[in-house]
N, C-alpha and C positions, 0 to 999 in steps of 0.2 A: 724923669720922662718915663712914663710907664710904657712897657713893651706889650703890645697885644699879640696873643697866641693865635696863630692862624691854623686852621685844619686844611690840609692839601689832599685833594682827591687823587687817589692812585689807581688808575685803570687796570693796571696789571694785577695788583692785588685783589681787586674785585672779581677779575675774570678767573683767577686762581680759585677763590672761593667758590664761584658758581660751578666751575668744572667738579671741584670736590663733591659738591652737593649732588650733582648729576651722577657721579661715579658711585656714590652711597646708594642712590636710588636704584641704579642698575644692579648692584650687588644684593640689595634687598629683595629685588624682584627674581634674581637667579636663585637665591636661597629658597625663596617662597616656591618657585617652580621645581627646584631639586626636591624639596620635601613633598610637594604634591605628587611628583613623579614616583617617589619611594611609596607613597600611600596607595597610589594606582597600582603599582607592581605587587604590593602586599595584597591588594584586594583580588588581583588575577591569580595569585598564587593560591589564595583561599578558595576561589571558585574551582580552580583546577583540581584541588584536593577533594572538593565536594563532588565534581563530576567523576573523579577516579574512584571514589567510595561507592558511587551509584552503579559504575560499570562493574566494580568487584562483586555488587550484590545481586547481578543477573544470575540466573540459573539456567542449567541445561535441563531440557525437556525430554522425557521418554516418549515413544510413539503412543503409549497408552494415555498419557497425561494431554498431549496434543489432541488425540481423538476426543477425549471427555470435554476438553475447553471448546472444540469445534461443535460438539453436541449441544452444549449449553449457550452457544452463541457468544462466546467471550474469548479474549485472548489476552494474556499478560506478557506475550513474547515480542520482543522488539524485532521489527523486520524492516529494512530499508526499501524492499520491493518484493512482491509475492505475485506471481502469475496466476490470476484467478482461474484460468482455464484448466482445470484439473483433467477433463477428459478433452483429447483432440483426436480428430480422425480424419483422414483423407478418404473421402467417399469412394466406395467401390460401385462397380455396375450393379450389383445386388441392392445398394441402397437407394438407387434412384430409377429402378425399373418396376415392372408390374408387380413384384413381390410385396410392395406397399408396406415395407418396415425399414427401420434403421437399426442395425445391429451394433452393439457396444461390447467392448472386451470385458469378460468376466472378472479379470483382475481389477481393472480400472474402477468398475462399479463397486466391487466388494471393498475396494480400498478407500475410494473417495465419496461414495454416495450413501450406501447402507449404514455406515457407522454414524452417519448424521440423522438417520431416521429413528422414529420411535419403533418399538418391537412390532407393534400392530402393523404399521405400514410396511416394514420390511417383510413381515409375513405374507401380506397381500400380494406382493411381487411373485411369490413362489407358487401362486395358484394359476396355473396354465389357462383355465378356462376364464378367469376374470382379470387378474392383474390389479394394478393401482392406477386410478385415473389421476393424472398429474397436470399441473399448470406449467407452461413453458413461456417465458418471456423472450420474445425476439428483440434484443437490444438494438439491432440495426433499424428496425421499423417502428420500435415502440409499440409492439403489439402482443397480446397474450392469446395463447392457443391451448386447447386441452387435447392430450393424448393419452393412450393407455401404455403404462410401462410394466414390463413383466419378463419372467425368465422364458428363454426360448427352449422348447423341450428337445429339439434336435441335438444340440451342441452345448447346452447349458449356458450359452451366452445370455445376454439381456438385450430385449428389443423395445422400441417405441413402435406402437401400431395405432390403428384406428385414425385414418385420414393424415398419416404422415405424408403420402403422396400429395394430397390436395393442399394441406396447410403449410408445407414447407418445400417439397421438391418443386411443385408447379408454381406456387406463390412467389419463392425466391428465385426460381430458375436454376435449381441447383443441378450439377452435372457431375459425373465421374471425374475425379481429381480435385474437386474443390475441397478445401480443408475448413472443417467447423470445429467449433469449441463449445463445451458444456460444463456448467458447475452447478451445485445445489446452493441456493440461497437460503441460509439458515433462518434469517430474520423474517423473510416472506413466505417461506415454506413452498419454494418453486423452483424449477430449473431456469437458468438463463443460457440463451443460445446466441451465437454470433457466427458469421461466415468470416473466418480468419484469413483466407486466401482464396483467389479463384484460380481454376486450372488454366495453365497456359496452353493454347492450341495454335 
């Protein structure tokens, strides 16, 4: 009598095999994740080294080099923020009364304006009878106005004349104690003007 071999289903063995397969998959994924994390960290380290090399390549500028770059209208100096208002002034009574002129500090003009001008333009300012006609862009009202800029003969300061009262004092309602700002726009060859603060009365 022949005996027939029968295969018996063992659920515990099948479950164990399935669990092992799942563990292998999890381990494979972990190894893959670990290797990608290592590659990512290596990439960050390479980028940090590049940034450090760039930072070390930055240079210090002398005053003469900065003036030359401003004169040429370029800058290779990294700055997070730079206040453009090179000339700030709290208006005095003489700036808003019938003297009809705005007086600026000799030091501020010679440090922040004249070095940016061509020689001929700077020379015109020294002529008391004439001066140099300049354009001023009022950034608050987006309007342009022409005034005469020249050296004042009495104390050797610099002044804006020729309708300063009409085009700025009366038009903008300027009063003693208001603070204004000015700077020279190298690209457009004009002054930029803004009322930075109003007097508190």
